[in-house]
LUMZA-81671 format. One record per residue (C-alpha): x, y, z. Coordinates in pm, 1 decimal, always signed. Layout:
N
+----------+----------+----------+
!        u !        v !        w !
+----------+----------+----------+
!        X !        Y !        Z !
...
+----------+----------+----------+
//
This chain:
366
+----------+----------+----------+
!        u !        v !        w !
+----------+----------+----------+
! +16398.3 !  -1226.7 !  +7529.8 !
! +16288.0 !  -1199.6 !  +7168.6 !
! +15976.8 !   -996.8 !  +7096.4 !
! +15749.5 !  -1028.0 !  +6799.4 !
! +15384.7 !  -1010.6 !  +6708.5 !
! +15138.8 !  -1295.7 !  +6676.5 !
! +15160.0 !  -1405.4 !  +6309.1 !
! +14858.9 !  -1271.6 !  +6124.2 !
! +14802.5 !  -1599.6 !  +5939.0 !
! +14740.1 !  -1774.0 !  +6271.5 !
! +14451.7 !  -1544.4 !  +6368.0 !
! +14133.0 !  -1707.9 !  +6232.6 !
! +13890.8 !  -1463.1 !  +6392.9 !
! +13841.6 !  -1205.7 !  +6660.5 !
! +13715.2 !  -1421.5 !  +6947.1 !
! +13936.7 !  -1479.7 !  +7249.5 !
! +13896.9 !  -1756.1 !  +7507.4 !
! +13997.6 !  -1643.0 !  +7857.7 !
! +14087.3 !  -1883.4 !  +8140.8 !
! +14152.4 !  -1766.4 !  +8497.4 !
! +14204.7 !  -2044.4 !  +8755.1 !
! +14147.8 !  -1978.9 !  +9124.2 !
! +14210.4 !  -2199.5 !  +9424.7 !
! +13889.8 !  -2406.5 !  +9384.0 !
! +13731.3 !  -2257.7 !  +9073.0 !
! +13813.0 !  -2162.7 !  +8716.1 !
! +13661.4 !  -1855.2 !  +8557.0 !
! +13600.6 !  -1880.9 !  +8183.1 !
! +13499.5 !  -1616.9 !  +7931.6 !
! +13477.1 !  -1561.0 !  +7558.5 !
! +13539.8 !  -1211.0 !  +7430.8 !
! +13493.3 !  -1061.8 !  +7089.4 !
! +13769.8 !   -804.2 !  +7097.0 !
! +13689.6 !   -621.7 !  +7425.2 !
! +13323.3 !   -726.5 !  +7445.1 !
! +13224.5 !  -1028.2 !  +7658.2 !
! +13008.0 !  -1282.7 !  +7478.3 !
! +13008.4 !  -1544.8 !  +7752.4 !
! +13119.2 !  -1570.9 !  +8115.3 !
! +13103.5 !  -1874.4 !  +8339.1 !
! +13273.4 !  -2050.5 !  +8625.5 !
! +13358.2 !  -2409.3 !  +8711.3 !
! +13373.9 !  -2512.0 !  +9078.2 !
! +13581.4 !  -2793.3 !  +9227.5 !
! +13583.4 !  -2928.3 !  +9580.1 !
! +13897.4 !  -2865.9 !  +9782.5 !
! +13915.3 !  -3238.4 !  +9862.6 !
! +13896.1 !  -3333.8 !  +9494.9 !
! +14186.6 !  -3104.4 !  +9408.6 !
! +14395.0 !  -3195.5 !  +9714.3 !
! +14376.3 !  -3563.5 !  +9616.4 !
! +14565.7 !  -3482.8 !  +9295.8 !
! +14874.1 !  -3363.4 !  +9481.8 !
! +15043.2 !  -3079.5 !  +9293.7 !
! +14867.5 !  -2787.8 !  +9128.1 !
! +15001.7 !  -2891.4 !  +8786.7 !
! +14838.1 !  -3233.3 !  +8828.0 !
! +14499.5 !  -3057.3 !  +8830.5 !
! +14537.2 !  -2947.7 !  +8468.0 !
! +14355.4 !  -3238.1 !  +8292.6 !
! +14060.9 !  -3224.6 !  +8534.3 !
! +14027.5 !  -2848.8 !  +8511.5 !
! +14068.0 !  -2845.2 !  +8133.2 !
! +13794.7 !  -3105.6 !  +8084.5 !
! +13564.2 !  -2904.5 !  +8310.1 !
! +13630.0 !  -2587.8 !  +8105.7 !
! +13559.9 !  -2767.8 !  +7779.5 !
! +13243.0 !  -2922.0 !  +7921.9 !
! +13124.0 !  -2577.6 !  +8033.7 !
! +13183.6 !  -2432.5 !  +7687.5 !
! +13016.9 !  -2729.4 !  +7518.2 !
! +12715.3 !  -2689.8 !  +7743.2 !
! +12693.8 !  -2326.2 !  +7636.1 !
! +12713.4 !  -2438.8 !  +7269.7 !
! +13014.2 !  -2220.6 !  +7199.5 !
! +13209.6 !  -2302.4 !  +6884.3 !
! +13578.2 !  -2304.7 !  +6974.6 !
! +13676.6 !  -2328.2 !  +6608.5 !
! +13625.8 !  -1952.9 !  +6579.5 !
! +13878.9 !  -1855.4 !  +6846.2 !
! +14169.9 !  -1629.7 !  +6756.4 !
! +14368.6 !  -1700.5 !  +7072.6 !
! +14349.2 !  -1858.6 !  +7417.8 !
! +14478.1 !  -1647.1 !  +7704.8 !
! +14537.2 !  -1764.4 !  +8061.6 !
! +14632.0 !  -1603.9 !  +8389.7 !
! +15010.1 !  -1587.8 !  +8428.7 !
! +15158.5 !  -1785.4 !  +8715.9 !
! +15464.6 !  -1786.4 !  +8940.7 !
! +15727.9 !  -1776.1 !  +8668.9 !
! +16085.9 !  -1653.9 !  +8675.5 !
! +16113.3 !  -1274.2 !  +8694.7 !
! +15994.8 !  -1119.8 !  +8366.9 !
! +15907.5 !   -778.6 !  +8229.1 !
! +15546.9 !   -668.7 !  +8196.2 !
! +15359.2 !   -760.8 !  +7881.3 !
! +15205.3 !  -1040.7 !  +7678.2 !
! +15391.8 !  -1371.5 !  +7659.8 !
! +15354.1 !  -1665.9 !  +7426.5 !
! +15318.9 !  -1990.5 !  +7620.5 !
! +15621.2 !  -2188.9 !  +7503.3 !
! +15791.7 !  -2511.1 !  +7620.0 !
! +16020.0 !  -2324.0 !  +7862.2 !
! +15720.2 !  -2160.6 !  +8031.9 !
! +15527.8 !  -2488.1 !  +8049.1 !
! +15827.0 !  -2661.0 !  +8209.2 !
! +15858.3 !  -2391.4 !  +8475.1 !
! +15484.6 !  -2392.1 !  +8546.8 !
! +15495.3 !  -2767.7 !  +8601.6 !
! +15806.9 !  -2754.0 !  +8820.6 !
! +15657.3 !  -2469.6 !  +9027.8 !
! +15998.3 !  -2383.3 !  +9171.4 !
! +15875.1 !  -2034.8 !  +9265.5 !
! +15565.9 !  -2171.8 !  +9437.3 !
! +15247.8 !  -2373.1 !  +9396.1 !
! +14965.7 !  -2139.9 !  +9292.2 !
! +14642.0 !  -2189.1 !  +9100.9 !
! +14750.3 !  -1917.0 !  +8855.5 !
! +15016.8 !  -2161.8 !  +8729.6 !
! +14732.1 !  -2352.3 !  +8563.9 !
! +14639.2 !  -2059.3 !  +8338.5 !
! +14920.6 !  -2117.0 !  +8091.4 !
! +14898.5 !  -2497.0 !  +8117.5 !
! +14527.0 !  -2511.6 !  +8033.3 !
! +14554.1 !  -2241.1 !  +7766.6 !
! +14837.3 !  -2426.7 !  +7592.9 !
! +14647.8 !  -2757.2 !  +7571.5 !
! +14329.2 !  -2600.2 !  +7437.1 !
! +14513.3 !  -2369.2 !  +7196.9 !
! +14717.7 !  -2658.2 !  +7056.5 !
! +14398.4 !  -2836.6 !  +6958.4 !
! +14270.2 !  -2523.7 !  +6785.1 !
! +14594.7 !  -2426.2 !  +6613.4 !
! +14593.4 !  -2076.8 !  +6766.8 !
! +14833.3 !  -1892.9 !  +7000.2 !
! +14830.3 !  -1952.8 !  +7376.3 !
! +14918.2 !  -1640.0 !  +7572.3 !
! +14954.1 !  -1507.3 !  +7927.3 !
! +14939.3 !  -1140.6 !  +8025.1 !
! +15130.1 !   -960.6 !  +8302.6 !
! +15202.1 !  -1259.7 !  +8529.0 !
! +15242.0 !  -1206.9 !  +8903.2 !
! +15620.1 !  -1252.8 !  +8868.0 !
! +15665.6 !   -932.7 !  +8665.3 !
! +15991.1 !   -779.6 !  +8788.3 !
! +16098.6 !   -434.0 !  +8673.3 !
! +16279.4 !   -336.9 !  +8994.0 !
! +16579.4 !   -108.2 !  +8991.0 !
! +16879.9 !   -267.4 !  +9167.5 !
! +16843.5 !    -29.4 !  +9464.3 !
! +16493.9 !   -165.3 !  +9531.6 !
! +16617.0 !   -522.1 !  +9585.8 !
! +16817.7 !   -465.3 !  +9903.6 !
! +16627.9 !   -547.4 ! +10220.7 !
! +16875.7 !   -478.6 ! +10498.6 !
! +17006.9 !   -835.7 ! +10524.9 !
! +17214.0 !   -996.9 ! +10245.4 !
! +17035.3 !  -1327.5 ! +10311.6 !
! +16697.9 !  -1173.6 ! +10219.9 !
! +16637.2 !  -1003.3 !  +9885.6 !
! +16321.9 !   -801.2 !  +9822.1 !
! +16122.2 !   -974.7 !  +9548.0 !
! +15875.4 !   -840.8 !  +9296.7 !
! +15552.7 !  -1035.0 !  +9342.7 !
! +15244.7 !   -828.2 !  +9276.9 !
! +14896.4 !   -800.2 !  +9130.1 !
! +15058.6 !   -704.5 !  +8798.6 !
! +14756.0 !   -773.3 !  +8578.9 !
! +14521.4 !   -545.8 !  +8772.4 !
! +14785.8 !   -282.6 !  +8840.0 !
! +14865.9 !   -251.0 !  +8470.8 !
! +14496.6 !   -246.5 !  +8381.1 !
! +14437.7 !    +36.3 !  +8629.3 !
! +14739.1 !   +224.8 !  +8496.5 !
! +14616.2 !   +192.5 !  +8136.8 !
! +14274.8 !   +317.1 !  +8240.3 !
! +14432.9 !   +616.5 !  +8413.8 !
! +14644.0 !   +693.0 !  +8106.2 !
! +14330.3 !   +694.6 !  +7892.9 !
! +14154.1 !   +926.1 !  +8139.0 !
! +14454.1 !  +1160.1 !  +8155.2 !
! +14490.0 !  +1158.2 !  +7776.2 !
! +14858.4 !  +1062.3 !  +7774.7 !
! +15054.7 !   +749.7 !  +7681.3 !
! +15137.7 !   +533.1 !  +7980.6 !
! +15504.5 !   +565.9 !  +7887.2 !
! +15485.7 !   +940.8 !  +7964.6 !
! +15323.3 !   +910.6 !  +8307.5 !
! +15436.3 !   +851.7 !  +8664.0 !
! +15160.6 !   +680.1 !  +8861.4 !
! +15111.5 !   +513.4 !  +9197.6 !
! +14860.1 !   +229.1 !  +9172.9 !
! +14715.2 !    +75.8 !  +9489.2 !
! +14546.2 !   -257.4 !  +9421.4 !
! +14317.4 !   -325.8 !  +9717.3 !
! +14190.0 !   -681.8 !  +9751.4 !
! +14249.5 !   -980.4 !  +9978.0 !
! +14611.9 !   -869.4 !  +9946.5 !
! +14723.6 !   -511.7 !  +9890.1 !
! +14992.0 !   -406.6 !  +9640.1 !
! +15105.0 !    -44.4 !  +9614.5 !
! +15317.0 !     +8.1 !  +9306.1 !
! +15495.7 !   +313.0 !  +9160.6 !
! +15508.0 !   +315.3 !  +8780.6 !
! +15779.2 !   +529.9 !  +8624.4 !
! +15696.4 !   +577.2 !  +8258.4 !
! +15483.5 !   +264.0 !  +8274.6 !
! +15750.6 !    +46.9 !  +8441.3 !
! +15667.2 !   -109.1 !  +8778.5 !
! +15989.9 !    -11.8 !  +8951.0 !
! +15898.9 !   -110.8 !  +9308.6 !
! +15615.5 !   -268.9 !  +9506.4 !
! +15545.8 !   -409.3 !  +9848.7 !
! +15530.6 !   -788.9 !  +9825.4 !
! +15173.5 !   -828.3 !  +9953.7 !
! +15260.0 !  -1159.1 ! +10122.9 !
! +15539.4 !  -1007.6 ! +10332.5 !
! +15539.2 !   -628.1 ! +10332.2 !
! +15328.0 !   -317.7 ! +10329.6 !
! +14977.2 !   -254.0 ! +10465.0 !
! +14775.3 !   -519.9 ! +10637.9 !
! +14473.7 !   -626.1 ! +10435.0 !
! +14145.5 !   -808.2 ! +10499.3 !
! +14341.7 !  -1137.1 ! +10520.2 !
! +14715.7 !  -1063.4 ! +10533.9 !
! +14926.9 !   -929.4 ! +10816.9 !
! +15147.7 !   -711.8 ! +10596.4 !
! +15481.4 !   -587.2 ! +10725.8 !
! +15536.1 !   -663.0 ! +11095.4 !
! +15796.2 !   -546.8 ! +11351.0 !
! +16086.6 !   -778.5 ! +11271.6 !
! +16214.4 !   -857.5 ! +11621.9 !
! +15863.0 !   -923.4 ! +11753.3 !
! +15793.4 !  -1154.5 ! +11458.0 !
! +16119.6 !  -1340.4 ! +11519.8 !
! +16022.2 !  -1395.0 ! +11884.8 !
! +15678.7 !  -1520.0 ! +11777.6 !
! +15843.6 !  -1767.2 ! +11538.5 !
! +16036.3 !  -1922.6 ! +11826.9 !
! +15761.1 !  -1898.5 ! +12086.8 !
! +15640.9 !  -2254.2 ! +12026.9 !
! +15285.6 !  -2134.4 ! +11958.9 !
! +15299.3 !  -2216.1 ! +11586.4 !
! +15488.5 !  -2440.7 ! +11350.5 !
! +15608.3 !  -2289.3 ! +11021.7 !
! +15302.7 !  -2377.7 ! +10814.2 !
! +15062.1 !  -2254.9 ! +11082.2 !
! +15239.6 !  -1922.3 ! +11114.8 !
! +15254.7 !  -1870.0 ! +10737.4 !
! +14879.8 !  -1933.3 ! +10718.2 !
! +14824.1 !  -1681.7 ! +10996.5 !
! +15034.2 !  -1423.5 ! +10814.4 !
! +14886.1 !  -1476.2 ! +10466.8 !
! +14523.9 !  -1578.7 ! +10513.1 !
! +14430.3 !  -1527.9 ! +10879.6 !
! +14600.5 !  -1197.1 ! +10950.8 !
! +14499.6 !   -835.4 ! +10906.0 !
! +14134.0 !   -746.8 ! +10946.2 !
! +14021.5 !  -1106.1 ! +10996.4 !
! +14266.6 !  -1146.4 ! +11285.8 !
! +14135.0 !   -833.9 ! +11458.0 !
! +13764.1 !   -860.8 ! +11376.8 !
! +13697.5 !  -1221.9 ! +11276.1 !
! +13581.8 !  -1120.3 ! +10927.2 !
! +13749.1 !  -1042.9 ! +10594.1 !
! +13436.4 !   -863.8 ! +10467.2 !
! +13494.5 !   -487.9 ! +10455.4 !
! +13124.1 !   -419.3 ! +10408.5 !
! +13043.6 !   -609.3 ! +10728.6 !
! +13322.6 !   -433.2 ! +10918.0 !
! +13202.7 !    -91.6 ! +10801.2 !
! +12850.0 !   -176.9 ! +10912.8 !
! +12977.6 !   -273.5 ! +11256.2 !
! +13171.3 !    +51.8 ! +11279.1 !
! +12865.3 !   +257.4 ! +11187.0 !
! +12673.0 !    +71.3 ! +11459.0 !
! +12917.2 !   +188.3 ! +11722.8 !
! +13180.1 !    -90.0 ! +11721.6 !
! +13487.2 !   +116.2 ! +11813.9 !
! +13733.6 !   -166.2 ! +11742.1 !
! +13594.0 !   -216.6 ! +11390.0 !
! +13624.5 !   +155.0 ! +11319.9 !
! +13982.6 !   +160.4 ! +11448.3 !
! +14089.7 !   -139.7 ! +11237.1 !
! +13934.6 !     +5.8 ! +10921.0 !
! +14101.4 !   +340.4 ! +10982.8 !
! +14435.1 !   +169.6 ! +11051.5 !
! +14415.7 !    -27.8 ! +10725.2 !
! +14343.8 !   +292.5 ! +10530.2 !
! +14621.1 !   +468.8 ! +10723.7 !
! +14875.9 !   +200.3 ! +10631.8 !
! +14772.4 !   +206.9 ! +10265.3 !
! +14808.2 !   +585.3 ! +10256.9 !
! +15147.9 !   +561.6 ! +10428.0 !
! +15266.1 !   +312.4 ! +10164.7 !
! +15143.1 !   +541.2 !  +9886.0 !
! +15340.6 !   +824.9 ! +10044.0 !
! +15652.3 !   +607.7 ! +10059.1 !
! +15616.7 !   +514.0 !  +9692.8 !
! +15589.0 !   +883.2 !  +9601.3 !
! +15952.5 !   +913.7 !  +9713.4 !
! +16048.2 !   +641.1 !  +9465.1 !
! +15916.1 !   +873.6 !  +9192.3 !
! +16094.9 !  +1170.8 !  +9355.9 !
! +15758.6 !  +1336.4 !  +9415.6 !
! +15677.7 !  +1362.1 !  +9044.9 !
! +15341.8 !  +1183.1 !  +9048.0 !
! +15073.0 !  +1243.8 !  +8783.2 !
! +14800.1 !  +1050.0 !  +8964.5 !
! +14731.6 !   +809.2 !  +9248.5 !
! +14511.8 !   +522.1 !  +9128.7 !
! +14302.9 !   +317.6 !  +9372.9 !
! +14157.9 !     -2.9 !  +9229.2 !
! +14045.0 !   -350.6 !  +9332.4 !
! +13758.7 !   -498.3 !  +9527.6 !
! +13792.8 !   -274.8 !  +9835.0 !
! +13769.1 !    +32.9 !  +9609.8 !
! +13396.6 !    -38.5 !  +9574.7 !
! +13355.2 !   +131.1 !  +9912.4 !
! +13366.7 !   +509.3 !  +9870.4 !
! +13360.9 !   +534.3 ! +10249.2 !
! +13690.4 !   +343.5 ! +10264.9 !
! +13861.6 !   +508.6 !  +9967.4 !
! +13772.6 !   +850.7 ! +10109.2 !
! +13978.6 !   +764.3 ! +10418.3 !
! +14278.8 !   +703.8 ! +10190.8 !
! +14207.9 !  +1003.3 !  +9968.3 !
! +14205.4 !  +1237.5 ! +10268.5 !
! +14568.1 !  +1146.5 ! +10342.4 !
! +14716.1 !  +1129.7 !  +9988.5 !
! +14529.6 !  +1389.8 !  +9781.4 !
! +14815.5 !  +1636.2 !  +9840.9 !
! +15046.2 !  +1409.5 !  +9637.9 !
! +14846.4 !  +1404.7 !  +9313.0 !
! +14489.0 !  +1370.6 !  +9184.1 !
! +14327.0 !  +1049.6 !  +9308.5 !
! +14149.9 !   +827.8 !  +9052.9 !
! +13930.0 !   +547.4 !  +9186.5 !
! +13836.8 !   +247.9 !  +8970.3 !
! +13617.1 !    +20.5 !  +9182.4 !
! +13641.9 !   -355.5 !  +9147.2 !
! +13875.0 !   -566.6 !  +8944.1 !
! +13812.0 !   -736.7 !  +8612.6 !
! +14090.6 !   -980.2 !  +8544.3 !
! +13898.0 !  -1143.5 !  +8261.6 !
! +13864.6 !   -814.7 !  +8071.2 !
! +14230.9 !   -734.0 !  +8137.3 !
! +14341.5 !  -1071.9 !  +8001.0 !
! +14120.1 !  -1035.9 !  +7693.2 !
! +14245.7 !   -681.5 !  +7633.7 !
! +14606.7 !   -798.9 !  +7644.5 !
! +14538.8 !  -1072.8 !  +7392.9 !
! +14348.0 !   -829.1 !  +7170.6 !
! +14641.6 !   -584.7 !  +7175.5 !
! +14871.3 !   -867.4 !  +7069.8 !
! +14640.9 !   -975.4 !  +6787.7 !
! +14612.3 !   -616.4 !  +6666.9 !
! +14987.7 !   -562.7 !  +6676.4 !
! +14954.8 !   -286.1 !  +6936.1 !
! +15182.5 !   -481.6 !  +7169.7 !
! +15457.8 !   -721.5 !  +7078.3 !
! +15445.5 !  -1076.8 !  +7211.8 !
! +15746.3 !  -1183.2 !  +7416.9 !
! +15908.0 !  -1525.1 !  +7434.6 !
! +15967.2 !  -1658.8 !  +7785.4 !
! +16312.2 !  -1801.4 !  +7848.0 !
+----------+----------+----------+
//
C-alpha cells in the first residue's frame, strides 16, 4: 500500500468534519484542530432504516440528515480542511489514516466482511468531501490486522483467528498512555483493555496491535456479549433445537454476558444492586472483572512479560469500583493507567489533524 501525506494545496483551512454512524444514529462534529466547535446527533427509526435493505443503501438518507443538521447549526462547510468518517469492516489493513478511494468505497458497498453501520462512515465522508474538494479519510478501522502468523491459528484449520477490534479507541488510549509516559508509542509495549458493550484486550508491541480477542467470539464476557464459551457445550447448544442460527448469534452478541445473567446491560445499575445485597449481581460483576484480568494476563505473555503499562479505557472504565477489581489482579504486571470513557469523535479528528499536519502519512487502501 502506498503511503503519502495529504497534499498541502488541498487543505483550505483547519476545520475537520467528523462523521460517526451508529446503528440508528449518526454522530456529527466539527473540530478546529483538536478543539470541538460543534457536536450533534441525528436519530433514525429502526423501521425507517430496515426498509432500505442494506446498510450501504442508507447512505443518501443519512447524508442528507447530516447536511440538514449542519445547515440548521449555520455551519459553513466551505471552510473544512477534511472530512473524516468511522472506518468500517474492510479487508485486513494496518493501523493508521486511510484516504477513502474507489477501492474502499467498492468494498464498503459490497460489505463482504459484514453489514455494519461503521461502513457508512467512509461512504458519507466521501460524498460530502467530493462536494467540498477536500480529502475524505478514515482512521483505524475495526478491520486493522497486525497479527503475527502465530496468532492466527485457532486449533482447527477450518477456523482462523481474525483481527476485529475497537482499533480506534485502543490506539487513542495507547497514544494517551505514551504521552503520559513521555515516550514514543513505537518504543512502548502496552496492553490496552477497551471496556464497552464489547471488550477488546490488545497487546501493542512497539505500537503494533499484534493480537486481540475478537470481542464477538472470544475473551471476557461483557455487558452484552457472551465472550469465549466452552466449545463442546456451545456445539451441543447449537444442535439442541432451542435456537436457529440467527437467534443464537443474537444471544451471543447482544443478549449474552451481564444482560443474560442479570437482565440489564447497565453496569451502574448492576453495581447498585450488588451494593444493596444482590449476591448474584456482585458475583457477575466480579466474574466479568476476573475474566478481563485473566485476558490481560494472557496478553502479557504475548509481550513476553515486558509490559510498560496496562491501559483500561472505554465506557465501563468510568466506574472506579469496577476498574479497581481489575487493577487488584493485574497491577503486578505493570502500572495501570485508567482513561474513563471513550471519545471516538476526538480520536477521528485527531487522526485527520495528524494527517493534515504531516505527522502521519496517509495510506491508500487496496
